[in-house]
C-alpha positions as CSV (number, residue, x, y, z in Angstrom):
1,X,-19.3,45.2,180.7
2,X,-18.6,48.8,179.8
3,X,-15.0,49.9,179.7
4,X,-13.9,53.5,180.3
5,X,-11.5,55.6,178.3
6,X,-8.0,56.4,179.2
7,X,-7.5,59.1,181.8
8,X,-6.1,62.5,180.8
9,X,-4.1,64.9,182.8
10,X,-6.2,67.2,184.9
11,X,-3.8,70.0,184.0
12,X,-4.1,70.0,180.3
13,X,-6.0,73.2,180.2
14,X,-3.1,75.0,181.9
15,X,-0.1,73.4,180.2
16,X,0.1,75.6,177.2
17,X,0.1,79.0,179.0
18,X,1.4,78.1,182.5
19,X,4.9,79.6,182.1
20,X,3.5,82.6,180.3
21,X,1.6,83.6,183.5
22,X,4.7,85.1,184.9
23,X,5.5,85.5,188.6
24,X,5.4,87.9,191.5
25,X,8.9,88.8,192.5
26,X,9.6,90.7,195.7
27,X,12.9,92.4,196.1
28,X,14.7,93.9,199.1
29,X,14.8,97.7,198.6
30,X,18.0,98.0,200.5
31,X,20.0,96.5,197.6
32,X,18.5,98.3,194.6
33,X,21.4,97.6,192.2
34,X,21.8,93.9,193.2
35,X,20.1,91.5,190.8
36,X,20.2,88.7,193.4
37,X,18.3,90.7,196.1
38,X,15.1,88.7,195.6
39,X,13.3,87.8,198.8
40,X,10.4,85.9,197.3
41,X,9.3,84.7,193.9
42,X,5.9,83.0,193.5
43,X,4.3,81.8,190.3
44,X,1.3,83.9,189.3
45,X,-1.3,81.2,190.0
46,X,-4.2,83.6,191.1
47,X,-6.3,85.7,188.8
48,X,-8.2,88.9,188.9
49,X,-10.0,90.4,185.9
50,X,-8.3,88.0,183.7
51,X,-4.8,89.0,184.8
52,X,-2.5,86.4,186.5
53,X,-1.0,87.3,189.8
54,X,-0.7,86.3,193.5
55,X,-3.0,87.0,196.4
56,X,-1.8,90.2,198.1
57,X,-2.4,89.0,201.6
58,X,-0.5,85.8,201.1
59,X,2.4,87.7,199.5
60,X,2.5,90.3,202.3
61,X,2.5,87.8,205.1
62,X,5.3,85.8,203.4
63,X,7.4,88.9,203.1
64,X,6.7,89.9,206.7
65,X,7.9,86.5,207.9
66,X,11.2,86.8,205.9
67,X,11.7,90.3,207.3
68,X,11.5,89.0,210.9
69,X,7.8,89.4,211.5
70,X,7.5,92.9,210.2
71,X,3.8,92.9,209.5
72,X,3.9,96.7,209.4
73,X,5.7,96.5,206.1
74,X,4.1,97.2,202.7
75,X,4.6,96.3,199.1
76,X,5.5,98.9,196.4
77,X,6.5,98.9,192.8
78,X,9.4,101.3,193.6
79,X,12.6,100.7,195.7
80,X,12.2,104.3,196.9
81,X,10.5,104.2,200.4
82,X,9.1,107.6,199.7
83,X,7.2,106.6,196.5
84,X,3.5,106.4,196.5
85,X,2.2,102.8,197.1
86,X,-1.5,103.4,197.5
87,X,-2.3,101.7,194.1
88,X,-0.6,98.5,195.4
89,X,-2.3,98.7,198.8
90,X,-5.8,98.4,197.3
91,X,-5.0,95.4,195.1
92,X,-6.6,92.1,196.1
93,X,-4.3,90.2,193.7
94,X,-0.9,91.5,192.8
95,X,-0.4,91.3,189.0
96,X,2.7,89.5,187.8
97,X,5.5,92.0,188.2
98,X,8.4,93.1,190.4
99,X,7.7,94.6,193.8
100,X,9.7,95.8,196.8
101,X,8.9,95.0,200.4
102,X,9.5,98.1,202.6
103,X,9.4,98.4,206.4
104,X,9.2,101.7,208.2
105,X,12.5,102.3,210.0
106,X,12.4,103.1,213.7
107,X,12.9,106.6,214.9
108,X,16.4,105.9,216.5
109,X,17.6,104.4,213.2
110,X,16.5,107.3,211.2
111,X,18.1,109.8,213.7
112,X,21.4,107.9,213.6
113,X,21.4,107.9,209.8
114,X,20.8,111.6,209.7
115,X,23.6,112.2,212.3
116,X,26.0,110.1,210.2
117,X,24.8,111.6,206.9
118,X,24.3,108.0,205.7
119,X,21.5,106.0,204.2
120,X,19.5,103.8,206.6
121,X,21.0,100.3,206.9
122,X,19.1,97.7,205.0
123,X,16.7,95.9,207.3
124,X,17.8,92.4,208.3
125,X,16.0,89.2,207.2
126,X,15.6,85.8,208.7
127,X,17.9,83.3,206.9
128,X,16.0,80.1,207.7
129,X,13.3,78.5,209.8
130,X,15.4,77.8,212.9
131,X,16.4,81.5,213.1
132,X,12.7,82.6,213.0
133,X,10.7,83.3,216.1
134,X,6.9,82.7,216.3
135,X,5.3,86.2,216.6
136,X,3.3,86.2,219.8
137,X,0.8,88.9,220.6
138,X,0.9,90.1,217.0
139,X,-2.2,90.4,214.8
140,X,-1.7,88.4,211.6
141,X,-4.4,89.4,209.1
142,X,-6.9,86.6,208.3
143,X,-5.1,83.8,210.1
144,X,-7.1,84.3,213.3
145,X,-10.2,83.9,211.1
146,X,-9.5,80.2,210.5
147,X,-12.3,78.2,212.2
148,X,-11.1,75.1,213.9
149,X,-13.5,73.0,216.1
150,X,-12.5,71.1,219.1
151,X,-12.2,67.3,218.8
152,X,-10.1,64.2,219.2
153,X,-8.8,62.7,222.4
154,X,-6.5,59.9,221.1
155,X,-2.7,60.5,220.8
156,X,-0.3,59.9,218.0
157,X,-1.0,58.9,214.4
158,X,-4.2,57.0,215.2
159,X,-5.5,60.1,217.1
160,X,-5.0,62.3,214.0
161,X,-6.6,59.8,211.6
162,X,-9.5,59.1,214.0
163,X,-10.2,62.8,214.6
164,X,-10.2,63.5,210.9
165,X,-12.6,60.7,210.1
166,X,-9.9,58.7,208.2
167,X,-10.2,61.2,205.4
168,X,-7.7,63.5,203.7
169,X,-8.5,67.1,204.8
170,X,-8.1,68.3,201.3
171,X,-9.4,65.7,198.9
172,X,-11.8,63.9,201.3
173,X,-10.2,60.7,200.1
174,X,-10.0,57.5,202.3
175,X,-7.2,56.0,200.1
176,X,-3.5,56.3,200.9
177,X,-3.9,58.7,203.8
178,X,-1.2,59.6,206.3
179,X,-1.0,61.6,209.5
180,X,1.3,64.6,208.7
181,X,3.0,66.9,211.2
182,X,2.2,70.6,210.9
183,X,5.5,71.5,212.6
184,X,7.9,68.8,211.5
185,X,9.1,66.4,214.2
186,X,12.7,67.3,213.3
187,X,12.1,70.8,214.5
188,X,11.3,69.7,218.1
189,X,14.0,72.0,219.6
190,X,12.4,75.0,217.8
191,X,8.9,73.8,218.9
192,X,9.9,73.6,222.5
193,X,12.0,76.8,222.5
194,X,9.1,78.8,221.1
195,X,6.7,77.2,223.7
196,X,4.3,76.1,220.9
197,X,2.8,73.5,223.3
198,X,0.9,76.4,224.9
199,X,-1.4,76.4,221.9
200,X,-2.9,73.1,222.8
201,X,-5.8,74.9,224.2
202,X,-7.6,73.6,227.3
203,X,-5.0,71.0,228.1
204,X,-3.1,71.8,231.3
205,X,-0.7,68.9,230.8
206,X,0.7,70.1,227.5
207,X,4.4,69.5,227.3
208,X,7.3,69.3,224.9
209,X,5.9,66.0,223.5
210,X,3.0,68.1,222.1
211,X,4.8,68.0,218.7
212,X,3.5,64.4,218.4
213,X,-0.1,65.2,219.6
214,X,-3.0,65.5,217.2
215,X,-3.1,69.3,217.8
216,X,0.1,69.3,215.6
217,X,-1.2,66.9,213.0
218,X,-3.4,66.7,209.9
219,X,-4.6,63.9,207.7
220,X,-3.5,64.1,204.1
221,X,-3.4,61.8,201.1
222,X,0.1,60.6,200.4
223,X,0.6,62.6,197.2
224,X,-0.8,65.8,198.8
225,X,1.5,65.2,201.8
226,X,4.5,64.9,199.5
227,X,3.7,68.1,197.6
228,X,3.1,69.9,200.9
229,X,6.4,68.8,202.3
230,X,8.1,70.0,199.2
231,X,6.5,73.4,199.6
232,X,4.8,73.0,196.2
233,X,1.6,74.0,197.9
234,X,0.6,75.9,201.0
235,X,-2.5,76.1,203.2
236,X,-3.4,79.8,203.6
237,X,-6.4,81.9,204.4
238,X,-7.9,83.9,201.5
239,X,-11.1,85.9,201.1
240,X,-13.4,85.5,198.1
241,X,-15.0,88.5,196.5
242,X,-17.5,90.1,198.8
243,X,-16.8,87.7,201.7
244,X,-16.4,89.1,205.2
245,X,-14.2,86.2,206.5
246,X,-11.3,84.3,205.1
247,X,-11.3,80.6,204.4
248,X,-8.4,78.2,204.5
249,X,-7.5,77.2,201.0
250,X,-4.7,75.7,199.0
251,X,-2.2,78.0,197.3
252,X,-0.1,76.3,194.7
253,X,3.4,77.7,194.6
254,X,4.9,75.4,191.9
255,X,4.9,75.5,188.1
256,X,2.6,72.5,188.0
257,X,-0.4,72.5,185.7
258,X,-1.9,69.4,187.5
259,X,-1.6,70.9,191.0
260,X,-3.0,74.2,189.7
261,X,-6.0,72.5,188.1
262,X,-6.7,70.1,191.0
263,X,-6.1,72.1,194.1
264,X,-5.4,75.8,193.7
265,X,-7.8,77.9,195.9
266,X,-9.7,74.8,196.9
267,X,-11.0,75.1,200.4
268,X,-9.9,72.5,202.9
269,X,-12.4,70.2,204.6
270,X,-13.5,71.1,208.1
271,X,-10.7,71.1,210.6
272,X,-10.9,69.9,214.1
273,X,-8.6,69.7,217.1
274,X,-5.6,71.6,215.8
275,X,-4.3,75.1,216.3
276,X,-4.3,77.9,213.7
277,X,-0.9,79.0,215.1
278,X,0.7,75.7,214.1
279,X,-0.8,76.1,210.6
280,X,0.8,79.5,210.4
281,X,4.1,78.1,211.6
282,X,3.9,75.5,208.8
283,X,3.4,78.3,206.2
284,X,6.5,80.0,207.6
285,X,8.4,76.7,207.4
286,X,7.5,76.4,203.7
287,X,8.1,80.0,202.7
288,X,11.5,80.7,204.3
289,X,13.5,78.5,201.9
290,X,12.6,81.2,199.3
291,X,15.5,83.2,200.8
292,X,18.1,81.0,199.1
293,X,18.4,83.3,196.1
294,X,19.0,86.2,198.4
295,X,21.7,84.4,200.4
296,X,23.4,82.8,197.4
297,X,24.1,85.9,195.4
298,X,27.6,86.4,196.9
299,X,26.8,89.9,198.2
300,X,26.8,91.3,201.8
301,X,23.5,90.7,203.7
302,X,22.1,91.9,206.9
303,X,20.5,88.9,208.7
304,X,18.7,88.1,212.0
305,X,20.3,85.2,213.8
306,X,19.9,83.7,217.3
307,X,22.9,84.6,219.5
308,X,22.7,83.8,223.2
309,X,25.3,84.7,225.9
310,X,24.0,83.0,229.0
311,X,20.5,84.2,229.5
312,X,21.0,87.5,227.6
313,X,20.7,88.1,223.9
314,X,23.8,89.7,222.4
315,X,23.5,92.5,219.8
316,X,26.1,92.1,217.1
317,X,26.2,95.0,214.7
318,X,28.5,94.0,211.9
319,X,30.6,90.9,211.6
320,X,31.6,89.9,208.1
321,X,31.7,86.1,208.1
322,X,32.9,83.7,205.6
323,X,33.1,79.9,205.9
324,X,36.6,78.5,206.2
325,X,35.5,75.2,204.6
326,X,33.1,74.6,201.7
327,X,32.5,76.0,198.3
328,X,29.6,77.7,196.5
329,X,27.2,74.9,197.4
330,X,27.5,75.9,201.0
331,X,24.8,78.5,200.5
332,X,22.2,75.8,199.8
333,X,23.2,74.0,202.9
334,X,23.0,77.3,204.9
335,X,19.4,77.9,203.9
336,X,18.5,74.3,204.8
337,X,20.5,74.0,208.1
338,X,21.7,77.1,209.8
339,X,23.1,75.1,212.7
340,X,25.1,72.8,210.3
341,X,26.9,75.8,208.9
342,X,27.6,77.5,212.3
343,X,29.1,74.2,213.6
344,X,32.2,75.0,211.5
345,X,34.9,77.6,212.1
346,X,34.5,81.2,210.9
347,X,36.8,84.1,210.4
348,X,36.0,87.8,210.9
349,X,37.2,90.4,208.4
350,X,39.9,91.3,210.9
351,X,41.2,87.7,210.7
352,X,40.1,86.5,214.2
353,X,37.8,83.7,215.1
354,X,34.2,84.4,216.2
355,X,34.1,83.3,219.8
356,X,30.9,81.7,221.0
357,X,29.6,80.6,217.7
358,X,30.6,76.9,217.7
359,X,28.9,73.6,217.3
360,X,29.3,72.9,221.0
361,X,27.1,75.8,221.9
362,X,24.2,75.0,219.6
363,X,22.1,73.1,222.2
364,X,22.1,76.1,224.5
365,X,20.9,78.6,221.9
366,X,17.4,79.9,222.3
367,X,15.4,80.3,219.1
368,X,14.8,84.0,219.8
369,X,16.2,87.1,218.3
370,X,16.4,90.5,219.8
371,X,18.3,92.8,217.5
372,X,21.1,90.4,216.9
373,X,22.4,90.8,213.4
374,X,25.2,89.4,211.2
375,X,26.5,90.5,207.8
376,X,27.1,87.5,205.6
377,X,29.0,87.6,202.3
């Protein structure tokens, strides 16, 4: 009988220099003197020409989501919107450094700013997943390239596992596999409010319970599932050098030498019977908690939030809100559960209570945002 040697960590080759790779930090240009105005910070787990960085497309889409689906935005090394950014535009991988995500202001905002002789108001951002709206009829670069075949007729967990051949869609393993939701079951109200069931293509009976159908599921090994749920890794489309079409791969977003060595930029197995739109929603679900630093700095912020008055969306220009209850840790809770925070009482800077923003009204809120904005500090 031949015995085998002890196993060694798959990440040993990265352990020594992992932290030295740096990160790609993206700041909001509307708060140039605020050290806490960081929208996004990702470990530099990609490489180009020997320089660590992060895929440009992945970074851009993540910033666009945080900025309320502003896919017309662009990344620059300068907080000045007038600065040249062509050098960044042509980068496939952004080297580890600080960047700024700019969006072009609309004509009426620019005209109002000129009339008031004031700077343009900083663009608002989405504070968490439940305040985000799925961007319908918007071209999202590379995500539509994801090839997903039809397949699978059974429902529930068994339907997901059967459709995927009882194998993890990343590792191809049969051991310790689980059926994982793309859009978490706890987000059923968001799922229904955004009519995500309409992306169950070819099924005329799709309804709110689609969140539990195989179209919203994927088979993963247990350890992969846990890392995915913790947003330590994402599934995103990337293009290899010279390729004409993107492929769905793993992007490791954690300081983990093992995850980096095992899974980073590894292509997923063939996918069947699910919707790329739900894969995109899952990416948004994982990336939006990055806004915690931005919300927790103690400074004023322009935010997009869902406010509904009957069937109409209400535009709120500038309410300065502060929680009546809770301490510094409340910002962490805010980023995790917007509804939990709004269930409490608030005061305006004038001292009055904010009518209509109460826990009792939560079930009637639609997860859609027109131009509703709040200032939080």
